[in-house]
C-alpha positions, 0 to 999 in steps of 0.5 A: 773287148772283141774274141773270147773272154779270159775266162773261157780261155784254158791254156795248157802246156803237154809235157813229158819224157821223150816218147811217152806220147805227148804229140798223139795225145795232142793228136787225139784231143785235135780230133774229138774237138772236131779239129782233125777228120783223121788222126794223124801218126808221128811215123808218117809225119802228118800230126800236127803237132810236128810239121817241122822237116826236123820233125818229120824226119826224125819223127820226133819234136824239136819244137813246142806246137801252138794248138786250139780246139773248142770242148763244152764252151772252152776255148783250149789252147794247147803247147806240145813240147818236146821230150828230149832233154837237150830241147828242153828250152822249148818246154821253159818257155811254154810253161812260162805262158799256161796255168796247168801243165799235162805230163805224160807218163807211159803206162809201160815205161813209167816215171823217166828223166824227162817226167822229173825235169817236166815236174820240175820246171812247172813246179820252179814256175809255178804251174799247177799239174796233172798226170795223164798215164798214157798208152793203157791198151800196151802190153805192159801197161800197169796203171797202179805201179805208175800211181804208185811210183809217182806218189812215192816220187811226188808225193801223196798229193798224186791221187787218181780222179780216173781209174782205167777199166782193163789194161793193155788189150782188154783196156776198154776205157775209164772211169770219172770217180767225181762222176763215175756212172756206170761201173763195171761191176768187178770195180765197184769196190774200188771205185768206191774206196779210190773216189773216196780217198779223192775226196778226202784229198780236195776236202784238205784243201779247204779249211771249212770243209774239212771241218765239217767233214771231220764232223761227220757231214757228207759233203755233197758232189757240188762243193767238191767240184765249186773247190776243185780248180783252186785246190789243183791250184794250190797244189794240194791235189795232183789229178792223175787221169789215163787213157789210150790216145789212138783208141780214143779211150780216155781222151772225151773224159780228158776235155770234160776235166779240162773244160770244168777244172782247168785253171782259166787266165784269172790263176795267172801270176806273174812278177816284174823286175822292179828298183828294188828287184823282183816284185809279184805282179797283180792282173787285172784281164780287164785292164790295159794290155800286157803281152809277153813274147815266149817264142820266135819262129825264124822261118825259110820262107815267111820270115821272123814269126813271134808268138804272144801270150796276152794276159790283159787288155786288147790286142789286134793287127797293127796295134802300136804296142810298147816293149817294156824292157827298151821303152821303144814303141813297135808297131805289130803287123797282122795277127794270127791264130797258129793252129800247128803250122796253119795260120788263122786269122784273127780279129781283136783279142784279149786276155788269156790269148795265144796268137802270133805275128810276123816279120816284126824284127824287133821282138825278142823272146821275153818282151814285154808288150804293153799299152802303157810306157810304166808297164814294168818289164815281166820276170822271164825263165831262167833258160837252162845255159848250153853245155856242148861248145863247137867251132865252126867254119864255112866250106866255102869262100865268101860265107863268111856274113852269110853263116853269122846271119844265119847263126844270129837268127837261129840264135834269137830263135833259142836262148839256149844256142848262142853264138859268139866270136871268142876273143882269145882262140879268135874261134867263131863257137856255138853253143847248145844243150847237146849234140841233139841240138847242135845237130838240129841248128847245123842242118838248119844251117844247111838249109840257108845254103850255108854249109860249115866244118865244125871241131872241138873249139880251141881251150882257152888258155892263157900263159904266165911266169911263175919267176922273174927274170930282166933283159936288155934288147936293142933294136937297130935297123939300117937299111941306107937312109933313116934307121931304126933305132931303140933299146929298153930295159926291162924286169918282169915278175908275177901278179897275183892269179886274176891281176892282169898287165901292170905296167910301171915307169921307172925311167929316170934322167929322160933316157927314154923320152915320154912318148916312146916310153908308151911305144915300149908298153903298146909293144909289150901288150900287143906281144903279150895278147899274141902269146909268146910260149903256145900262141895264148895270151900272156896275163899277170905279170907286172913290168917295169922299164927301167932304163933304154937308150935312144937317136936323135935321129932314128928313134921312132915309135914303130921302133920302140914297139918292136923293141918291147914286143921283143924285150918282153918275149925274151923275158917271159921265155926266161921267166919260167913260163907256164900254161894256165888251163880254165877250171870250171865247176860241175855239178851233175844230176843224177839218180843213186845208182849212177853214183860211183859210175860218175864220182870215179870218171870225176877223178879220172878226169883230173877232178875233185870232188867237193861235196854231194847233195840230195834232191828228191830221188836225185844226187847232186854231185859238185865237183872242179873239173879242168874245162878240156876234160869235160868238153864231152861231158855230155855224150859221156853221161847220155851214154851212162845213164841212158839220159837220166843225167843231165849236167850244168859247168860254170868258170871258176879260176885259172890253174897252172896246166902241169907241165906233161900236158903242157909240152903236148899242148904247145907242141900242137899250137906250134904245129897249128901256127907252122900250118897256116 
């Protein structure tokens, strides 16, 4: 098998809060590895990670970037991910294909919401973690304070593996506690104490060593190093490192630790979709090909680029593989190794490798690729649901096809961005994680030559009745030739919520022929779909056709359809019509200090808090709220919590909209209809 052997490769995600130094850490690692000849800067758009035009303009990461360098015989892939929660979908994909996560924590700012998010997602996907305290050269850098906060928040498994020499402007480097080397005299006692705690943490992860240690035997460094990777994978220890990326301090030591202890692809674990549900899958690096598409890009110039992680077997340009999800065969194009925006030609590659291929439109995020048609699909991450929606319309007539194609391609490359034509409101609706996410997608659409206008989507209200009524309607039209005649009599009454429409034929004696009864039914349903009171679909009612008349010459299908439409219109308006509004389940995740603000706000939105739970140091508020009241909840939560809060919504049911609010909706709907 050509290319790097799996045991030589290390796959590492770099995650953390926005602004915690992820991109500059990646930059420093590439510089130290000899990939770069100068350190790029986020502020001038010269980093290897942030190469997209939007990233350069805003000076922040929006997409995960695949980078790599070699160090001491290891081939290390880094996936630098965005820190903003609006773009957390990129982190989900990156964590699904690595064996280690480096979570950056700003030495001056400490733990932030992005720190917690990265930790939670890594734990959910079974990825071991190391914390990297960055910007140790900052004025307010507080390594000891950050360490205590990490222990308090994430548990005592968090243990320093490095200690800083100095801090702020006096930061001069680091001490590797496994191999201290020369230690400043004033740090000797601290290093000895911290090294003892580190050794105890490592030893506690191995029963045999622990027993020997408790019996008083001294455990050598070599034995500790032999089990270090395993206790890291088991979560017995969560090492804490530190560095100052732009001063190249702590970077060599960090690379040394990754080369020595980061888990190899042999530690990778996957689950598959079996007949009985989710099953554990045993990976065999030397077995047949198994690989996963974890990211795609829709490039305006190159076309579609698909990023693939190989788990077993080998892969080369032009290979034909099987999509496990569909059973279809797909021929790959030329494969290459990504280095930010650069592409490096690649020969045959083996397990652990991350490569990319272009212009293979059949590939989708989450696809499992195999050389065997018996391969079961890998379980893919459960991406967050998009919470913020906008209705879009092209600014220029004739751009309808372009907007649909452009949005489709954007949605293909981002599982957290969706596009749908709402059948109830007849609007094209896009949805994303937050306002920034939506704005980014619209910028990308504009670069494709399509400009759109946006507005809040119409709420998917529905109409129904709360009473009963009976109506007889006659349709008669005479124009000199063949006329139109139809008469029908109907009774309507409300059905249980969610039952829908029920048509009951109670005609006796053939006063209306069977085909014309169907015409009445068809006319009623068409009018109900259009809406009667405010232009929203009518639901949950029972219609009984009990009488009518027909004419031997003038009665026809269209006449009875019209009669049905007008009869249901009149009947609904007599049966105490009401509007139904969608009610959603709202879950808000916040630090405890914001609890009062959030619960009070929910009440002001006509919502009802139904419960609260603890989740670590976060609180979860469970509530039921009308959807119309939380359409812009993302901006509110961002403002109140400073980005520390997240939320999710899920449709529950429809409820009657209060009359005073319904009047406003009806008036607004009539105004819109008059303007069309």
